[in-house]
N, C-alpha and C positions, 0 to 999 in steps of 0.2 A: 638431596642431602640425606645421609644415613640418619635413621631415627626420626625422620620428619613427621611420621604419623603417630608418634607416641608422645606422652606428656612427661613433664619433669617428675610428677608424682610416680608414674609407672616406672620410670628409670630408677628412681631412688629405691622403690620396692625391689626391683630386679637386683640392684647392687647389694641390698640387704640379704635377699635370699641366696645370692651367688656365693656368699661367704660359707654356706653350709650345704649347698646343692650344686649339682652339675648345671651347665648352661641351659640345656633343654628344660629341666625341671624348674629352674628359677624363672625362665621365660614364661612357662605355662602358668606359674603362680602369679606373675606380674601381668599376664593377660596379653602377650604378644607371641610371635612365632620364633622358632630357634634361629632362623636366618637373621632376624632383627637382633637377637641376642649376640650373634656372631659379629655383627657390625658394631654393636655397643662395646664388645670386648676390645675391638680394634681402636675405637674412639670413644672413651668414657665421658666425654663432655655432655652436659645437660643440653637437651634440645633448644632451650631458650638461649643458651650461650653460643650455639652454632649459627643462629640467625643474625644476619647483618642488620644493623639498625636501618629502618626505613627512612630514606631521605625525602626532602621536599620534591614534589613533582612540578612545582612552578615557583617563581620568585615570591617572596613574602610581600604582599601588597601593603602591609602596615609597617614595614621595616623603617620607613622614614618618619613615621608619626607616632609610633607606639610609645617609645621611651620618652620622647621629647614633648608630646602633647597629650596623649590619651592617659598615660599613667598619672601625670600631675593633676588632670581633671578628676580622675577616680580618687586620688588621695585627698583632694580638696572637698569633694562631694561624694562619699562612698555610696549613697543611695541613688545616684544618678542612673537613669534607665539607659540600657544599651541603645535603644532607638533614638534617644536624645543625643547620645554621643555620636551615633552614626550621622544624624542630620547636621550636627555641628562640624564634624570632620569633613563631610562632603561639601558643606558651605565654604570651609576654608580651602579645601583642595578638590575642586570640581573634577580634576582629572582622575580621581580614584574611582568614581562611578558607583552605581548601586550594587555591583557584584561583591562588594566587601562586607555587606551587612552580616551575613551568616558567619563569616570569618571573625568579624569584630565581636559578635555575640558570644561565640565559643571562647575567644581569647579573654573577654571580660569575665566570663564565668570561671575560667581557670585561674585568672588573677585573683578574683575574690576568694576562691577556695584557699589560696596560699597567703594572701596579704589582706584580705578584707576584714571588716570588724566582726567581733563576736556576735552571734545571733541569739535571740531568746530561745530558751530550751523549754519544751513542754514536758512536764513530769506526769506520767500516767499514774493514776491513783488506784489503790485497792479499795473497793466499796464493800462495806459490811452490811448485812441484812438489817433493815430497820433503822439505819443511821441517817440517811439524807434523802429529802425530797426537794425537788426544784420547781420553781414557777417562772413562767415567762409569757410574753404576749407575742403574737405574730400576725402580720397583716394578711388579709385574705382577698385583697382587691383583684389579684391576678385571676382568680377563679370565676369572676363575673357572675356571682349568684344573684338571682332575682326572686322576689316574692310577689306573686300575682302580677308578674310582668314588670315590677318596679325594681330598679337596682338596689341591692342591699350593701351599704357600706358597713363593714364590720371587721372585727379582729377575732382571733381565738385566744382565750386564756388556756394555757397548756401546762399541765402538771405531770411530773414524772418522778418515779422512784429510781434512784441511781443504780441500785443493785439488781432489781428484778426487771426493770423496764416497764412497770405498770404505768399506764397513761390515762389521763382524763382531759377532755377538751370541753370548753364552755364557750358558746357564741356570745361575744361582747359587742354591744352596739355603739358604745362610746369609746373613750380613750383608755389609757392604762391608769385607771384611777384606783384608789383604795377600795371603793365599793365593788368594782369588778374583781379585784384581787381577793377580797374577803369572801364574796359569794362563790367564785370559782374554786378557791382553795377549800372552803368548807364542803362544797358539793363533792370534791374529789376525796376528801378524808372520810366522809360518811359513806360514799360508795365503796371505798376501800375497806372500811371497818376498823381503822386504826390510824395512828399518827406516828411519823418518824421522829427521831430525837432532834433533828436539825432541819431547818427550812432555809433554802438558799434562793435568793432572787437577785435581780439587778437592782440598781439604785432607785428605779422608778422616777428618776428626775424629770422624765418627759411629762409625767402627770403633774408634778409639783412646781415646775419652773415659773409658773405665773403667780405663785402664792408668795405672801410675805413670810418673814422669818417665823412669826408666831404660828401661822397656819402650817408651815412645813413641820415645825416641832410637834404640833398637835397630831398631824398625820403619822409622824414617826411613833409617837406614843400609842396611837391606836393600833398601828401595825405590831408593835412590841406586845401590846395587851392581847391581840389576837393570837400571837404565837404562844404567849404564856397560858392562855386559856386551854390550849391543846398540848401544853407541856413541851413545846418545841423551842429550840434555841434559834433565834433569827440570825441570819448572816447574809451579807451582800457581797457580790463580786466587785472588784475595783472598777470604777467608771471607765468605759472604753476598752476593757479587757474581756472580750466576749468569751475567749476560750476557758476562762475560769468558771463559766456556766456551761461548759461544753457538753455535759451530760444531757442537756435539754436543747441547747442552741443547735447542735448538729442534727437533732431529731426533727426539728421544725420542717426542714425540707422533705424528709421522708414522709411525715404525716400529710403534708400538703399534696405530695405526689400520690399518695394512696387515696386521698379524697378526690383528687383529679381523675384517677382511674375509675373510681366508683361512679363519678358523675358521667364519664364517658360510657360506662356500661349501662347506667340508668337511662341514657339517651336524652336527658334534659337537665338544664341548670336552673329551671324555674320550680319553685315550691309554692304550695297553696298559702302557707303562712309561716311565721317564725317557728311555731311549734313543730311543724313538719320538717323544717330544715334542721332544727336541733336534734330531732329524733334520728334523722339520717346521719348526722355527725356522730351521735352516740353509738349507732350500729357499726359504723366504720371503726371507731376506736375500740369497741367491744370485740370485734374480730381480731384486732391486733393484740389485745390482751389475752385472748384465748390461746394464741400461739405460745405465750409465755406463762401459761397457767401453773406449771410445776414450780418455776422460780418465784412466781407471785405468792404461791401458798407457803413456800419456805420463808419469804420475807414477811408475810402477813403474821406469822407466828411470832416474829421478833418485834412487831410494832407495839407502841403504847396503846393502852385502852383509851377510848374516846370519853370525853366528859358526858355528863347527863344530858346536856342540851347544847344546841348551837349558840353562838354569840351573834350579836347584831352584824348584819351584812348590808347596812344602809347608813345614810347620813340623815340627821334630823335637821329640820328647818321650820321656822315659824313665819307664816305669811299672813297678810291681811287682804281680804277680798274687797276690791274697790268697786266703784259704781259701774265699771265696765263688765261686771259679773265675772271677774277672773282675778288672777294674781300673776305676778312675774317672778320667776325663779330661775337663776342661772341664764339670764337673757332669753328666756322662753316664756311666752304668755300662755296660760292655761285657763280655759273657761270652766266655770262651775255653775250650778243652779243659782238663780238670782236670789233665792231666799237666804243665801249665805253672805250677801253683801253686808259689809261692815264687821263681819266676824273674823277673828284670828284663828287660823287653822294650823294644825301641826302636820307636817308632811314628812313622810319617810321616803327618802330618795334612793331608789335602787338603780341598777344599770339600765333596765328596760322599762321601768314603771314608777309611778308615784302612788303611795298609799296615803290617802287624805283622811285626817281625823278632826272632829270637832269635840274638844275635850278628850274623853276616852272612847268616843263612839266613832267607829269606822264609817265614813260617808261614801267613799267611792275609790276606785282604782283608775288612774289615768295613764295612758301610754306616755313614756318619757320622750320629750322633744329635744332637739339640738339646735343651737344657734347656727346661723349660716357661716361658712368659712370667711366671708368678707366682714363679719362682725355684726350683721343685721340680726335683729331678734327673730327667733322662731315662734311658731304659733301651733298650739294643740287645741282645737276648737271643736265642740260638739254643738251642732245647730239646735239641738233640743233644749239647750240651756238658755237660748236667747230668742227663740222663735216667737214667743208670746209678745215680747216687746218689739220685735222687728215687724210684726203685723200692724202694730200701731204706728210705726215709723218706717214704712217700706223704702223710702228714698235714701235711708241711711245705708242701704245695701250698695249703692253705686260707689261711694268713696270709702267703704269699710276697709280698714288696714289688713284685716285677715279674711277678706272676701274669698280668695281662692281656697283657703283652708276650711271655709264654712261649708262648702259643697261636699256632701258625703261620698259622692261618686262622680266620675268623669262625665256621665251623661247630664248631670245637672249643670255643670260648668258649660258644656256644649250648648244646652238649651238656653242658658242666659246669654251667651255670646250671640246666638242666632236671633234671639228676640231683641237684643240691643241694636242689631244691625238693621232690623226691619220694622221695629215698633218704636213709638215715642218712649223716652227714657222712663217716665213715670209709669207707663203701662207695663213696660218690661220688668221694672223692679217689683211692682205690685203682683204681677203674675208669678214671678219667680218666688217671692215670699209665700204666696198662696200654695205653690207647688211643694215647698218645703214643709209648710204646715200640714198639707194633705199627707205627705209621707210620714210625718210624726203622728198625727191623730189617727190615721187608719193603719199604722204599722205596716206600710207597704213600700218601704224605701227601695228594696231590690226590684220588686215587680214594676214599680213606677219608673225606675231607671231604665228597665228593659223597654217599656212602652215609649219613653222619651227617645231612646236610641232608634227605635223603629220609625217613629214619626220624622225625626231629623234625617235619617237615611233616605226616607221617601220624599224629602223636601218640604215637609209640613211643619209648621210651628205648633207647639203644644196647644191643645184646646182644653182649657181648664174646665169648662162645663162638662164635656164628655168624659174627662178623666175623673171628675168627681162622681159622675154617675157610674163609671166603671168600677171605682173602688169604694162605692157606698155599701153599707151593710145590706145583705139580701133580706128583703122584707119577709119572704117566705120562710126564712130560717129562724125568724124570731117567734118563739112560742106564745100562744095566747094564754094569759094568766088570769084566772077568775078568782077574785077575792070574796069570800063569804063573810058577812058581818054577823056577829052573834046579836040576838035581840037584847035590849036593855033589861028586860024582865029577868034574864038569866043572871045578871049581875045583882039584882035585888034579892033573888033567891039565895045567891052565894052569901050576900051580906047578912040576911036573916039567919042562915045556918051558922055563920061564924059567931053571931051574937048569942045564939042558943048554946053553943059549946062553951062560951065564956061564962054564961050564967050557971 
């Protein structure tokens, strides 16, 4: 067919140039040969008009069911998936077979483009420097992080500036609580050196759903007060509308993938402690921020100044130490020194720790525990707090509710299990308590655990007498101290001299 190698646009250009130029010149300007120009002069129809419409190559397999059955189903339920339509039509008409699935999907897609319901429109926004910062949480279970071999269940608090892409991530051990939000947000703002004019978050309903109305209102007031302290206007996206928080929601996957790549390059997902893992995350996020340094500097100049100090990133609680030498807070039992039994303590509850005060005096810092998913109480126990009483009542160890948490290392639990299997219960309990007392009194917890592991691996039960001898103080290392006493006459001379001076 003449002109089959040219487009409609080329032909229109040729016809325009042909009005003032010869055929060869107009053809050259339009981008084809003079012979093609000659064929166009003989037949000036557009190439698209010369082509005969393509007909069907096979009979329409949906001709008998499309208008009578499929279209009514689509009109009644516009969101019905094509695969569900396919299964229903094949169930009604087994003779159609599986070969119609792709045809049905294409036909449904075309029908929805012409007759389907209106879809939600996403409106892209222009972000101004210093205007909006966003916060959200993302679960990190897929990365399988471990601390000293133990799985770490955690989330990341994620902060981002909408304009420059500045990011901050904070490892959160609990849920999406106000404490986690307040600590992570303040860390981000102080690392950034300024505050945006607006702070956007989701509704945080996952953290508050178990609270009564008064508690929810209290948390909302605290969140509003936090934003006011930094001069930020608080805003929340509508519940269930994730794309309203899209400037950070869409970045979660990228950040987690970057952390995943860094873990693969590191060659291990195990970290010595929480501090090491947090430092690793900070380094990954820092490298991402370095790529956006010019835009971050532009936005940093537009941020509000920070206040003189941070605001509280914890919750206050008052607890009473019971005769169990501990207290219960948020379904977790915490042990404390027995000298505090009967006292009321003020506790500052952070995401990863508890700061314990007696009056205005700081007493100790405890790691924060979590209740079990099945509702059972958790336990955070330090054997040093109760070992003096346990030595007087060693049989209490056998049925102790927090016995497994009492052992500071796995080696002690293994030793107790082995002794219970081969020794009388009373002997096993007394020996185990004496081992814990030895670890406390001689400050040899780690070394003693290593020796217990070696004995158990060799098939031997712990020998308390030899272990006491092994970890007893070295007599040769104790210096000889000679105390010289002054004669009494020296005191009499001092007394007479003092009386002479007074006279």
